[in-house]
C-alpha positions as CSV (number, residue, x, y, z in Angstrom):
1,M,0.0,-0.2,-0.4
2,T,1.3,3.4,-1.0
3,E,2.1,5.6,2.1
4,T,0.6,9.1,2.1
5,V,1.3,12.5,3.9
6,L,-1.4,11.7,6.3
7,D,0.0,8.3,7.1
8,R,3.5,9.9,8.1
9,V,1.6,12.5,10.0
10,A,-0.1,9.5,11.9
11,L,3.2,7.6,12.4
12,A,4.9,10.9,13.8
13,L,2.1,11.3,16.4
14,D,2.6,7.6,17.3
15,G,6.2,8.4,17.9
16,A,5.1,11.4,20.2
17,A,3.1,8.7,22.4
18,S,6.1,6.4,23.0
19,S,7.9,6.7,26.2
20,D,10.5,4.5,28.3
21,G,8.1,2.4,30.3
22,N,11.5,1.7,32.6
23,V,11.9,5.2,33.4
24,F,8.5,7.1,32.9
25,Q,4.8,6.4,33.7
26,A,3.1,5.4,30.7
27,P,1.2,8.9,29.2
28,V,-2.6,9.3,29.7
29,A,-2.8,11.3,26.4
30,V,-0.7,13.4,23.9
31,L,-1.0,17.2,23.7
32,W,-0.8,18.8,20.3
33,P,-0.7,22.6,20.5
34,D,-1.3,24.8,17.4
35,R,-1.2,28.4,18.4
36,S,-1.5,29.1,14.4
37,R,-4.2,26.6,13.7
38,Q,-2.6,25.0,10.9
39,W,-3.4,21.7,11.1
40,E,-7.2,22.4,11.5
41,G,-8.0,21.1,8.1
42,L,-6.4,17.9,8.6
43,I,-7.8,16.7,11.7
44,E,-11.3,15.3,10.7
45,R,-9.6,12.9,8.3
46,L,-6.8,12.1,10.8
47,R,-9.8,11.3,13.1
48,T,-10.4,8.2,11.1
49,H,-7.0,6.9,11.8
50,R,-6.4,8.1,15.3
51,R,-8.2,9.0,18.5
52,V,-7.9,12.6,18.2
53,L,-10.1,14.8,20.2
54,T,-10.4,18.6,19.5
55,L,-10.8,21.5,22.2
56,G,-13.8,23.7,21.1
57,P,-17.6,23.8,21.7
58,H,-19.3,20.7,22.9
59,E,-20.1,18.4,20.1
60,P,-19.1,15.1,21.4
61,D,-20.3,13.1,17.9
62,A,-17.6,15.1,16.5
63,G,-14.9,14.5,18.9
64,Q,-15.0,17.9,19.9
65,G,-15.6,19.6,23.5
66,P,-14.4,22.0,26.0
67,A,-11.2,21.3,28.4
68,F,-13.1,19.7,31.0
69,W,-14.7,17.2,28.6
70,L,-11.6,16.6,27.3
71,R,-10.3,15.5,30.7
72,C,-13.2,13.5,31.5
73,V,-12.7,11.5,28.2
74,V,-9.2,10.8,29.2
75,A,-10.0,9.7,32.4
76,G,-12.3,7.3,31.0
77,T,-15.5,8.8,32.7
78,L,-17.0,9.8,29.3
79,Q,-16.9,7.4,26.3
80,V,-16.4,8.6,22.7
81,D,-16.6,6.7,19.4
82,G,-13.6,6.3,17.5
83,P,-10.6,4.3,17.2
84,E,-8.9,2.9,19.9
85,G,-5.5,4.1,21.4
86,L,-4.3,6.7,23.3
87,P,-6.3,9.9,23.6
88,I,-4.6,12.8,21.1
89,L,-5.8,16.1,22.4
90,Y,-5.5,18.6,19.6
91,L,-5.5,22.4,20.9
92,P,-6.2,24.8,18.2
93,G,-5.2,28.3,19.0
94,V,-3.3,27.1,22.1
95,S,0.6,27.0,22.5
96,R,2.7,24.9,25.0
97,D,3.6,27.9,26.9
98,D,-0.3,28.6,27.5
99,L,-0.5,25.2,29.3
100,R,2.8,25.5,31.0
101,S,2.0,28.8,32.9
102,V,0.0,27.7,36.0
103,A,-0.7,31.1,36.7
104,S,-2.7,31.6,33.6
105,D,-5.8,33.6,33.8
106,D,-7.4,31.5,31.0
107,A,-10.1,29.6,33.0
108,T,-11.2,27.6,29.7
109,L,-7.9,25.9,29.8
110,A,-7.3,25.2,33.8
111,P,-8.9,21.6,33.4
112,L,-5.8,20.7,31.2
113,V,-3.1,22.5,33.0
114,A,-2.5,19.4,35.5
115,L,-3.1,16.9,32.4
116,Q,0.3,18.0,31.0
117,H,2.4,16.5,33.5
118,R,1.0,13.2,32.8
119,S,1.0,13.7,28.9
120,Q,3.1,13.6,26.0
121,W,3.8,16.7,23.7
122,F,3.6,16.5,20.2
123,T,5.8,19.3,19.6
124,Q,9.4,20.2,18.1
125,A,12.5,19.2,20.0
126,N,12.9,22.7,21.1
127,G,9.5,22.8,22.3
128,K,7.8,24.8,19.7
129,D,4.8,23.8,18.1
130,W,5.1,21.8,15.1
131,T,4.2,23.9,11.6
132,I,3.5,21.9,8.6
133,R,6.8,23.2,7.2
134,A,8.8,21.9,10.3
135,L,7.0,18.5,10.1
136,F,7.9,18.4,6.2
137,A,11.6,19.2,6.8
138,N,12.4,17.5,9.8
139,K,14.4,14.4,9.2
140,D,14.3,13.0,12.6
141,R,10.7,13.3,13.7
142,G,8.9,14.5,10.4
143,L,9.1,13.6,6.7
144,G,12.9,14.8,5.9
145,L,11.9,16.6,2.8
146,S,13.5,19.1,1.2
147,V,11.4,22.3,1.4
148,A,11.9,26.1,0.5
149,G,12.3,28.4,3.6
150,D,10.3,31.2,1.8
151,E,6.9,32.8,3.0
152,A,5.1,31.7,-0.2
153,T,5.8,27.9,0.3
154,A,4.8,28.2,3.8
155,S,1.8,30.0,2.6
156,A,1.0,27.4,0.1
157,L,1.8,24.3,2.5
158,V,-0.9,25.8,4.9
159,G,-3.5,26.7,2.2
160,G,-3.4,23.3,0.6
161,F,-2.4,21.0,3.2
162,A,-5.8,19.5,3.4
163,Q,-5.5,18.4,-0.2
164,L,-1.8,17.5,-0.1
165,V,-2.0,14.9,2.8
166,E,-3.7,12.7,0.4
167,Q,-0.6,12.7,-2.2
168,P,1.7,9.6,-2.0
169,L,5.0,10.2,-0.6
170,T,6.3,9.2,-4.0
171,R,5.3,12.3,-5.2
172,F,8.0,14.3,-3.1
173,D,10.9,12.1,-3.8
174,G,13.8,13.8,-4.9
175,R,12.0,17.3,-5.2
176,H,12.5,20.6,-3.6
177,I,9.3,21.7,-2.5
178,D,8.5,25.1,-3.2
179,A,5.5,27.2,-3.8
180,A,5.4,26.6,-7.7
181,F,5.6,22.8,-7.0
182,L,2.9,22.9,-4.4
183,N,0.4,24.9,-6.3
184,N,0.9,22.8,-9.3
185,L,-0.5,19.8,-7.3
186,M,-3.2,21.9,-6.3
187,N,-4.0,23.0,-9.9
188,P,-2.0,20.5,-12.4
189,D,-3.6,22.4,-15.5
190,P,-3.4,26.1,-14.6
191,V,-3.6,27.1,-18.5
192,R,-6.9,25.4,-18.7
193,L,-8.2,26.8,-15.4
194,L,-7.2,30.2,-16.4
195,L,-9.2,29.9,-19.5
196,R,-12.3,28.7,-17.6
197,W,-11.8,31.5,-15.2
198,I,-11.7,34.1,-17.8
199,D,-15.1,32.5,-19.3
200,D,-17.0,31.9,-16.1
201,P,-15.0,33.6,-13.1
202,H,-17.6,33.2,-10.4
203,T,-18.1,29.4,-11.0
204,V,-14.5,28.7,-10.9
205,Q,-13.8,30.4,-7.9
206,Q,-16.7,28.7,-6.0
207,D,-15.6,25.5,-7.2
208,L,-11.8,25.7,-6.3
209,G,-12.5,26.7,-2.7
210,P,-10.1,29.1,-0.7
211,A,-7.1,26.8,-0.8
212,A,-7.1,26.0,-4.5
213,W,-8.4,29.7,-5.6
214,A,-5.1,30.9,-3.5
215,A,-2.9,28.3,-5.4
216,F,-4.3,29.7,-8.8
217,V,-3.5,33.2,-8.0
218,Q,-0.2,32.6,-6.9
219,Q,0.3,30.7,-10.5
220,C,-1.2,33.3,-12.3
221,K,1.0,35.9,-10.6
222,S,4.3,33.8,-11.2
223,D,3.5,32.4,-14.6
224,Y,1.6,35.1,-16.0
225,S,2.2,38.5,-14.3
226,F,-1.5,38.8,-13.6
227,D,-3.5,38.9,-10.4
228,P,-7.0,37.4,-11.1
229,A,-8.2,38.7,-7.8
230,A,-7.1,42.0,-8.5
231,G,-6.8,42.5,-12.2
232,G,-10.4,41.3,-13.2
233,V,-12.1,39.3,-16.3
234,L,-11.6,42.1,-18.5
235,E,-8.0,42.5,-18.1
236,G,-7.5,38.6,-18.4
237,A,-9.2,38.6,-21.5
238,R,-7.2,41.7,-23.0
239,R,-4.1,39.8,-22.1
240,L,-5.4,36.6,-23.7
241,G,-6.4,38.5,-27.0
242,S,-3.1,40.2,-26.9
243,A,-1.1,36.7,-26.5
244,E,2.3,38.3,-25.8
245,G,4.9,36.3,-23.7
246,S,3.6,33.6,-21.8
247,W,0.0,34.5,-22.8
248,R,0.6,33.0,-26.1
249,Q,0.4,29.3,-24.8
250,V,-2.6,30.3,-23.3
251,W,-4.1,31.2,-26.4
252,Q,-2.8,28.7,-28.1
253,R,-4.6,26.3,-25.9
254,Y,-7.9,28.3,-26.6
255,R,-7.5,27.9,-30.2
256,E,-7.2,24.2,-29.7
257,S,-10.8,24.0,-28.1
258,P,-12.5,27.1,-28.6
259,A,-16.2,25.8,-28.4
260,E,-15.4,24.7,-24.7
261,Y,-15.5,28.2,-23.5
262,P,-18.8,29.6,-24.8
263,N,-18.4,33.0,-22.9
264,L,-15.0,34.0,-24.1
265,P,-15.9,35.4,-27.5
266,D,-17.8,38.2,-25.6
267,R,-15.0,38.6,-23.2
268,L,-12.7,39.3,-25.9
269,R,-15.1,41.5,-27.7
270,D,-15.3,43.7,-24.5
271,A,-11.6,43.5,-23.9
272,R,-10.1,44.7,-27.1
273,P,-8.0,47.7,-26.7
274,Q,-9.3,50.9,-27.9
275,E,-6.2,52.3,-29.3
276,L,-6.5,53.7,-32.9
277,F,-3.3,51.1,-34.0
278,A,-4.1,48.4,-31.7
279,G,-3.7,46.2,-34.8
280,S,-5.4,42.8,-35.3
281,N,-4.1,39.3,-34.6
282,L,-7.2,37.7,-35.4
283,A,-7.9,37.4,-31.6
284,W,-10.9,40.2,-31.6
285,P,-14.3,39.3,-32.7
286,Q,-15.3,42.5,-34.1
287,D,-12.2,42.4,-36.2
288,N,-13.4,39.3,-37.6
289,D,-16.9,40.5,-37.9
290,A,-15.6,43.5,-39.9
291,A,-13.4,41.5,-42.3
292,E,-16.7,39.2,-43.0
293,E,-18.7,42.2,-43.8
294,Q,-15.9,44.0,-46.0
295,L,-15.6,40.1,-47.7
296,R,-19.5,40.2,-48.3
297,A,-19.6,43.3,-49.9
298,R,-16.3,42.5,-52.3
299,L,-18.3,39.5,-53.2
300,L,-21.6,41.0,-54.0
301,D,-19.6,43.6,-56.2
302,L,-17.9,40.7,-58.4
303,P,-20.8,40.5,-61.2
304,V,-19.9,44.2,-62.4
305,L,-16.4,43.1,-63.2
306,T,-15.3,41.2,-66.2
307,W,-14.5,37.3,-65.9
308,S,-10.9,37.8,-65.8
309,G,-11.3,40.7,-63.4
310,A,-13.8,38.7,-61.0
311,C,-11.0,35.9,-61.2
312,K,-8.4,38.4,-60.3
313,E,-10.4,39.9,-57.6
314,I,-11.0,36.5,-55.8
315,A,-7.3,35.8,-55.9
316,G,-6.3,38.8,-54.0
317,L,-9.4,38.2,-51.5
318,E,-8.0,34.8,-51.1
319,E,-4.7,36.1,-50.1
320,Q,-6.2,38.7,-47.7
321,H,-8.6,36.4,-46.0
322,R,-7.1,32.8,-45.9
323,A,-5.6,33.5,-42.6
324,R,-9.0,33.6,-40.8
325,R,-9.9,30.2,-41.9
326,G,-7.2,29.3,-39.1
327,S,-8.8,31.3,-36.7
328,V,-10.9,30.6,-33.7
329,W,-13.5,32.2,-35.4
330,A,-13.4,29.7,-38.3
331,Q,-13.9,26.9,-35.7
332,L,-16.6,28.6,-34.4
333,G,-18.7,29.0,-37.6
334,R,-18.2,32.9,-37.3
335,A,-16.2,32.9,-40.7
336,P,-18.3,31.3,-43.2
337,L,-17.2,33.5,-46.1
338,A,-13.6,33.1,-45.5
339,L,-14.3,29.3,-45.7
340,A,-16.0,29.8,-48.9
341,L,-13.3,31.5,-50.3
342,E,-11.2,29.0,-50.6
343,P,-13.1,26.7,-52.8
344,L,-14.0,29.9,-54.9
345,A,-10.2,30.4,-55.6
346,E,-10.0,27.2,-56.3
347,L,-12.6,27.3,-59.0
348,A,-11.5,30.7,-60.2
349,A,-8.1,29.3,-61.0
350,R,-9.3,25.9,-62.7
351,S,-11.9,28.1,-64.8
352,Q,-8.9,29.4,-66.8
353,N,-9.0,26.3,-68.5
354,A,-11.9,26.2,-70.8
355,P,-13.6,23.0,-71.9
356,N,-11.2,21.2,-74.2
357,G,-12.5,19.1,-76.9
358,S,-14.1,19.0,-80.5
359,S,-16.0,15.9,-79.9
360,V,-18.4,14.6,-77.5
361,V,-16.1,12.2,-76.6
362,E,-13.1,14.4,-75.9
363,L,-15.6,16.7,-73.7
364,C,-16.7,13.9,-71.8
365,D,-12.9,13.0,-71.0
366,D,-12.2,16.3,-70.3
367,Y,-14.9,16.7,-68.0
368,A,-13.9,13.4,-66.2
369,A,-10.5,14.4,-65.8
370,E,-10.8,18.0,-64.8
371,G,-14.3,19.8,-65.5
372,W,-16.2,18.0,-62.5
373,K,-13.7,19.7,-60.1
374,L,-15.1,23.0,-61.0
375,D,-18.8,21.7,-60.1
376,R,-17.2,20.2,-56.8
377,S,-15.7,23.7,-55.8
378,A,-19.2,25.3,-56.2
379,L,-21.1,23.0,-54.4
380,V,-18.5,23.1,-51.6
381,A,-18.4,27.1,-51.5
382,L,-22.3,27.1,-51.4
383,G,-22.0,24.5,-48.6
384,E,-20.0,26.8,-46.3
385,V,-22.8,29.5,-45.9
386,K,-26.1,29.2,-44.2
387,E,-27.6,32.8,-44.0
388,H,-29.2,34.4,-46.7
389,A,-27.0,37.3,-46.9
390,D,-23.9,35.0,-47.4
391,L,-25.7,32.7,-49.9
392,Q,-26.3,36.0,-51.8
393,A,-22.4,36.8,-52.0
394,V,-21.4,33.3,-52.7
395,G,-24.0,33.5,-55.4
396,A,-22.9,36.5,-57.0
397,A,-19.1,35.1,-56.9
398,L,-20.5,32.2,-58.8
399,D,-22.4,34.0,-60.9
400,A,-19.2,36.3,-61.8
401,I,-16.5,33.2,-62.3
402,Y,-18.6,29.9,-62.7
403,R,-21.6,30.8,-65.0
404,P,-19.1,31.9,-67.8
405,W,-17.1,28.5,-67.7
406,L,-20.8,26.8,-67.6
407,D,-21.5,28.8,-70.9
408,Q,-18.3,27.8,-72.4
409,G,-19.1,24.1,-71.6
410,A,-22.5,24.3,-73.0
411,K,-21.7,26.1,-76.3
412,A,-18.8,23.5,-76.7
413,L,-21.0,20.6,-76.4
414,Q,-23.4,22.1,-79.0
415,D,-20.8,22.9,-81.3
416,A,-19.8,19.0,-81.0
417,V,-23.3,17.3,-80.8
418,G,-24.5,19.7,-83.8
419,P,-22.7,18.0,-86.8
420,E,-22.7,14.3,-84.8
421,A,-26.5,14.8,-84.8
422,N,-27.2,15.3,-88.4
423,S,-24.5,12.9,-89.6
424,G,-26.7,9.8,-89.3
425,T,-24.1,8.0,-86.8
426,H,-26.0,7.9,-83.9
427,A,-28.8,5.3,-84.0
428,S,-31.6,5.7,-81.4
429,S,-31.5,3.1,-78.4
430,T,-34.1,0.4,-78.7
431,A,-37.2,1.0,-76.3
432,T,-37.3,-0.9,-73.2
433,T,-40.8,-2.3,-72.1
434,P,-40.9,-2.5,-68.5
435,V,-41.9,-6.0,-67.1
436,A,-44.9,-5.6,-64.5
437,G,-43.4,-5.3,-60.9
438,E,-40.4,-3.7,-62.1
439,V,-39.4,0.1,-61.7
440,V,-37.2,1.7,-64.5
441,V,-35.0,4.5,-63.2
442,F,-33.8,7.1,-65.7
443,I,-30.4,9.0,-64.7
444,D,-29.8,12.0,-66.4
445,G,-26.1,12.8,-66.1
446,P,-23.7,11.0,-63.7
447,R,-22.7,13.3,-60.8
448,L,-18.8,13.1,-61.0
449,D,-18.7,16.2,-58.7
450,V,-20.3,14.1,-55.9
451,A,-19.0,10.7,-56.8
452,P,-15.2,11.2,-56.0
453,Q,-16.1,12.5,-52.6
454,P,-14.8,10.5,-49.6
C-alpha cells in the first residue's frame, strides 16, 4: 500500500506517544498545541486513523468539547466513539506556553493544566509548535523533505495541506518543495483553469474553494504576471487576446478547443484595446466580423467585373482572408465567407482552362479529368454558408466566375453535338418495355462532382 503524507503524520503522532516504561509512567494522552491553527484542516481525516479529540465547543459526536470534557474522556468517565488508542488532544489556538503557565488566567484551559504533567507533547524538539513546514522538513521526527524556506512556500503548504495529505510520498521523492511545486499539485493544469476562469469567473472560484483559489492566484502571478483577484476578467481577456509572452500558450490552448469556453468571445469583444493602432491578430471578434462584412461586400460586387477581373479579385481576396480560416472564429462558425473563399479561389483558378474537346467523347473525357472539379468547388462554396446574406454573396461570386465557364461548356457541347446529330451516326436506342412489377429509373447525367467525395 502506498504511504501518504497523512500516514506519515499519524506515525509521527505515534512516535510522540511512545515513552520508556522503565523510566517514565505511561502517558495518559498526547497534547498537540497549534497556536496558528495550521493543522485544523487535517483533523477530521486524521480522526479516522487515530483517537483525536479537539478542544472547542461541545460537540461530542464530532469528537470535540471544552477542556473539562477532554479531561473526562482521558479519565475514562466519558466514552467517545472512534479508533482505540491513546487520546490525542488537539488544541487549536493554544500554545504549549499557555498550558505551562500555572498562573494562566484562562479558565477555559484550567482543567488541562494538570493533565500536561501526565501526557506527552507533540511538539518540535525545541518545544515549539509543529508547523507544517517544520514537519515536512524535519529528518528525525518528520518527513525529511527538502522544503523552501520562503513565505510563499509556507503559505502554499498551509493553504493546500488538506489536499496535500492524500498525496503519496513518492510524489515528493527527490523534489525540492517550493510554492510552484505545491501550487501545481493543487492545480495541475493552470492554463485550462485560467481559460475557464476568464470564461466563467464566479463558478470557477466557487468550485475551487479558498485553498485551490489561493494556489491559482499565485500561479497566475508567477507564470503570467497577472493577479486574477485584482486584475479582473476584462484584463485577463485583454491579455489573452494580445497573446504576448507567456500568454501566447494560453491563446494557443484556446485555439485548440474554443467551443469549450462559450463566454470567451464576448469577453474578448469587451476587452479589445481601443487604441487607434491596436492592430489585429485574429483574436478580436469584432475584427473578424468587420472582415466578413468587407468580404461580403466585395463578393457582391463581383458581377459588375469582367470574368478575368472577377477571377483576379477573388485571388486577391483569398490572399487577404486565408489566414482567418485558421482562426478560432472559423472553428466557431463565425467566418463562413472566409471558408467559402477557398473553393471559390480554386474554382477561379481552374476556370482559366476552358472545356477542351471538339467531339462529345473528347468533352466527356475532359470533364471526367478536370471539369467535375469546378462543379465540386461550387457545391463546397455553397455548403459553407447558411445565412441568406452570405448565400447571396457566394451566389454573386459564382455568377461572376462559374457561369462563364458553364456557358463555355454548354456551347462547346452544342458545337460538338450539332454536326454529329445530323450525320446519321447515332442510332436511337431500342425502347425498353418494363416488366410488370419492375421500376425503371432514368439517370440524367452521372454526378462526377459528387461521386469522388470520400
